C-alpha positions in Angstrom: 224.6 -147.6 120.5 225.7 -150.6 122.5 224.0 -153.8 122.4 225.3 -157.2 124.0 226.2 -159.8 121.2 225.9 -163.6 122.6 229.2 -165.6 122.6 229.1 -169.1 121.3 231.2 -171.7 122.8 234.0 -171.2 120.3 233.8 -167.3 120.6 232.3 -164.5 118.6 234.4 -163.8 115.5 232.9 -160.8 114.0 229.5 -158.6 114.9 227.9 -156.0 112.9 225.4 -153.2 113.1 222.7 -152.8 110.2 220.8 -149.8 109.9 218.6 -147.4 107.8 216.3 -144.3 107.9 213.1 -145.8 109.2 211.3 -147.1 106.0 214.1 -146.4 103.4 215.6 -148.9 101.2 218.6 -151.1 101.8 220.4 -151.4 105.0 223.7 -149.8 105.6 226.4 -152.1 107.6 229.2 -151.2 110.2 231.3 -153.7 112.0 230.9 -153.7 115.5 234.0 -153.6 118.1 234.7 -156.0 120.6 234.8 -154.4 124.3 235.7 -157.7 126.0 233.4 -160.1 128.1 230.9 -160.8 125.3 230.0 -156.9 125.0 230.3 -155.3 121.5 229.5 -151.9 120.4 229.1 -150.1 116.9 228.3 -146.5 116.1 225.2 -145.3 114.2 226.3 -142.4 112.2 224.9 -139.1 112.2 223.3 -139.0 108.8 221.1 -141.8 109.6 220.0 -140.7 113.2 217.2 -138.3 111.1 213.1 -137.9 111.4 211.1 -140.1 111.5 213.5 -142.7 113.2 215.9 -145.6 112.7 215.7 -149.0 112.2 218.4 -151.3 113.0 219.3 -155.0 113.6 222.5 -156.7 114.7 224.6 -159.9 113.3 227.4 -162.0 115.2 229.4 -164.7 113.5 231.0 -167.1 115.7 234.5 -168.1 115.5 233.9 -171.9 114.5 234.8 -173.8 111.2 231.0 -173.8 110.3 230.8 -169.7 110.7 227.4 -169.9 112.6 225.7 -166.6 112.6 222.9 -165.1 114.6 220.8 -162.0 114.3 218.9 -160.0 116.9 215.8 -160.0 116.6 216.1 -163.3 115.6 214.3 -163.1 112.6 216.0 -160.0 111.2 215.6 -158.4 108.6 212.2 -159.2 108.6 211.6 -157.9 112.4 214.2 -155.1 113.6 214.9 -152.5 116.3 213.7 -148.9 115.9 213.5 -145.9 117.6 211.6 -142.5 116.6 213.9 -139.2 115.9 212.7 -135.7 116.8 213.6 -132.5 115.1 215.8 -130.5 117.3 213.3 -127.6 117.6 215.0 -124.5 118.4 212.0 -122.3 117.1 208.7 -121.4 118.5 205.3 -121.8 116.6 204.5 -119.7 114.0 200.9 -118.1 114.7 198.5 -116.3 112.4 195.9 -114.3 113.5 193.7 -111.6 112.4 192.8 -108.9 115.3 189.3 -108.4 116.2 187.7 -105.4 115.0 187.1 -102.0 116.6 183.0 -101.6 117.7 182.5 -104.9 119.5 179.4 -104.9 121.3 179.4 -104.6 125.1 178.7 -108.2 126.9 178.8 -110.2 123.8 181.2 -113.0 123.7 183.9 -113.0 121.1 185.7 -116.0 119.5 189.5 -115.5 119.3 190.9 -117.8 116.7 194.5 -118.2 115.2 196.3 -120.7 112.9 199.0 -121.9 114.8 201.4 -124.3 113.3 205.0 -125.6 114.3 207.7 -128.3 112.8 207.0 -130.6 115.9 203.5 -129.7 116.3 201.5 -127.6 118.6 200.6 -129.2 122.3 198.8 -126.3 123.5 197.9 -122.4 123.1 196.7 -119.8 125.7 194.8 -116.6 124.9 196.1 -113.8 127.0 193.7 -111.1 127.5 192.7 -107.5 129.5 190.3 -105.0 129.8 191.1 -101.4 128.2 193.0 -99.9 131.2 193.3 -102.8 133.2 196.5 -103.9 134.5 196.1 -107.7 135.3 196.3 -109.8 132.3 193.9 -113.3 132.6 194.3 -116.5 130.7 192.1 -119.1 128.8 193.4 -122.1 127.3 192.5 -122.4 123.5 190.9 -125.8 122.3 192.1 -127.0 118.6 189.1 -127.1 116.4 190.2 -130.1 115.0 192.2 -129.0 112.3 195.7 -129.5 113.9 196.6 -126.2 113.0 193.3 -124.0 114.1 192.7 -122.7 117.7 189.9 -121.0 119.4 
């Protein structure tokens, strides 16, 4: 992660990146490296880049005798930068469904429901169906019942 640190008239002596997982305790600190032309870069370690997200702020100290410092955001750590982190989702949703029983009445509407879950949430669900002996499948969007895991 690269963030520009503003240089003071006497130059920037050091810059630090303060970070933590969203909502956790104290901030960890890592030194930022000067890339020249008033650009500084710091790296967030992989262990902190976890759901639900990361909070961070920057601190720079100038090279004057007074060692003036600044943070970004200006009132950090009261205000911080943050970004969400999502889980690397490599698996499809889990579907739990009890098939409809034999002997359904002709011409009667039937409700097909399923309990569908996924670690990152379920965006939508589709019911595919066809009459016995038919070759073409039809599809209809399933609607959430309001409970995030149940669809009809």
